[in-house]
C-alpha positions as CSV (number, residue, x, y, z in Angstrom):
1,M,17.5,-19.6,-2.1
2,P,13.5,-19.7,-0.7
3,Q,14.3,-16.6,2.2
4,R,15.6,-14.6,-1.1
5,R,12.7,-15.6,-3.1
6,S,10.6,-14.4,-0.4
7,R,12.0,-11.2,0.2
8,I,11.8,-10.9,-3.8
9,L,8.3,-11.2,-3.3
10,A,7.5,-9.6,-0.5
11,T,9.4,-6.4,-2.2
12,L,7.1,-6.7,-5.2
13,S,4.2,-7.0,-3.1
14,E,5.0,-3.9,-1.4
15,T,5.5,-2.4,-4.8
16,F,2.4,-3.5,-6.3
17,W,0.1,-1.7,-3.5
18,V,2.5,1.4,-3.7
19,L,1.8,1.4,-7.2
20,V,-2.1,0.9,-6.5
21,L,-2.0,3.8,-3.8
22,A,-0.4,6.0,-6.4
23,V,-2.7,5.5,-9.5
24,V,-5.9,6.4,-6.6
25,V,-3.9,9.6,-5.4
26,L,-3.1,10.5,-8.9
27,F,-7.0,10.2,-10.1
28,A,-7.9,12.2,-7.1
29,F,-5.2,15.2,-8.1
30,F,-6.7,15.3,-11.5
31,V,-10.8,15.3,-10.3
32,A,-9.7,17.5,-7.5
33,L,-7.7,19.4,-10.8
34,G,-10.7,19.4,-12.6
35,A,-9.3,17.9,-15.5
36,V,-11.2,14.9,-15.3
37,S,-15.0,14.4,-14.3
38,P,-16.0,11.5,-12.6
39,G,-19.0,11.7,-14.5
40,E,-17.6,11.5,-17.8
41,V,-14.9,8.7,-17.1
42,A,-17.4,6.3,-15.2
43,G,-15.4,3.0,-15.6
44,L,-11.9,4.9,-15.1
45,T,-13.8,6.0,-11.6
46,V,-15.5,2.6,-11.1
47,V,-11.7,1.3,-10.9
48,V,-10.5,3.3,-9.2
49,V,-12.6,3.0,-6.2
50,L,-12.4,-0.7,-6.5
51,L,-8.4,-0.3,-6.4
52,A,-8.9,2.4,-3.2
53,A,-11.1,-0.6,-1.4
54,L,-8.7,-3.3,-1.9
55,W,-5.8,-0.7,-0.9
56,V,-7.8,-0.1,2.2
57,A,-8.5,-3.7,2.7
58,H,-5.1,-4.7,2.2
59,A,-4.1,-1.8,4.3
60,V,-6.4,-3.3,7.5
61,W,-5.3,-6.8,7.0
62,E,-1.7,-5.7,7.2
63,S,-2.0,-3.7,10.0
64,R,-4.1,-6.5,12.1
65,H,-1.6,-9.3,11.0
66,S,1.8,-7.5,11.3
67,D,4.0,-7.6,14.4
68,P,3.5,-4.3,16.0
69,H,7.4,-4.4,17.7
70,D,10.1,-3.7,15.0
71,R,13.0,-6.3,15.0
72,A,15.7,-4.0,14.6
73,T,14.6,-1.7,17.7
74,V,14.0,-4.5,19.8
75,R,17.5,-5.8,18.9
76,A,19.2,-2.1,19.6
77,R,17.1,-1.8,22.9
78,E,18.4,-5.4,24.2
79,R,22.0,-4.0,23.1
80,R,21.8,-0.6,24.7
81,G,20.3,-2.4,28.0
82,F,16.8,-1.0,28.1
């Protein structure tokens, strides 16, 4: 049961970060399209900039603390004899 809970929490965490990135990209799209002026929606702009900074911090944290080797690839290489 704890392993299942861990997988569920990992999936929820990754889903959250993907949604944060989607909000940032959607805001950038509307700004580029000219539908929204960042000066007119200053509060939303601040929130999106904070979300972007949080996402970048999360990406840097994950890249520094993750295992660079994919376990499935390593197992496949060992099975094939490489």
